[in-house]
N, C-alpha and C positions, 0 to 999 in steps of 0.2 A: 500551426501547431494543433495537435489533437488533445483535448483533454477528457478525463474520465468521466463517465457517467456516474450519477448518484442514484442508489436504489434506495427508496424509502421502505422501511419496515413496516409491517402490519402492527396495528394496536395504536394506543394512545401515546404517540412520541411528538416531542416538540420539534419544531423546523430545525434545531440544533442538530438532534440525534438522526443522523443519516449515516449510510454506509455506502462508501465507493468501491467497487469491484476492481482489482488489477489482475490480470490474468499472467502467470508466468507460464510461457510457452515459446517453444524453439529458442530457449536461453535470450528471451526478451522479456522485459515488463510492457504489457499492453494494456491500456495505454500507458505510454512512457511518463507523460506529465497527468496529474490529477489535480483538481481544484475542489476544495470541500470547504465548510465552514467551520470555525473553532467550536469543539464540541463534537464533530462528526468523527467517524472511524473509516479506516481503510481496510479492506479485506484482501489479502493476496491470497491467490489459488494458484498451487501447482499442477500444473498440466503436462510437466515432463516427465521422463522416467528416472530422472537423478534428483537429489535433495537440492535446495537452494536455502539460502540464508538471507533475511534483510538485515542489512548493515548500515545505520543512518551514519552520515559523515560529521565530523567535528564532535563526537561523542554525544549527539542529541539522543534524548529519548526516543525507543520507538523499535530499536533492534530486536531481531527474533533469535531463536536457536534455529537449529535445522528444521526444514520444512520438508517432510517426505513427500514422495509422489503422491498424488491424490490428496493430499491434506492443504490445510489453509493457516493463516496467521492474521489475526486482527489487532489493530492498534487505534486507539481514541487519540487524537491531535486535541489538547486543549487549547493550546497557544496558538496565536496567529502567526505566520511566518514562512518562511520557505525551507523545505526538508530535502536535501539532496540524499539520496540512498543508492546503494549498488548491491549486488549479490556477493556475500562474503565468500562463496565458493567459486563464483564464476565473475572476478571483478569487471568484467566488459560490460556486464547487464546493469545498465545505469536508469535511475529515475528520479522522479520530482514530485513532491506533494506540496501544492501551494494552499496554505490555510488562511482564509479571510476573516 
């Protein structure tokens, strides 16, 4: 299983304030599974020529509106857990955020 990398932002940030990058490319989420610490964020970047939208399963917080090509969406995960998501426009695109 490949887990996403976490990008540390510059400046005086705590260990909890990190951003993991997930690329939307060729109708997939790369990486599919991302592990972060509670209080960290995931930034989804759309590299496709069509819009995508993050839809968290089970009504969990973090869903987005449409993310246009070359745009991004960031959500901070405050609580630990497993957050399964898909693209609302292309439901075969699946991903998972694991928050420790």
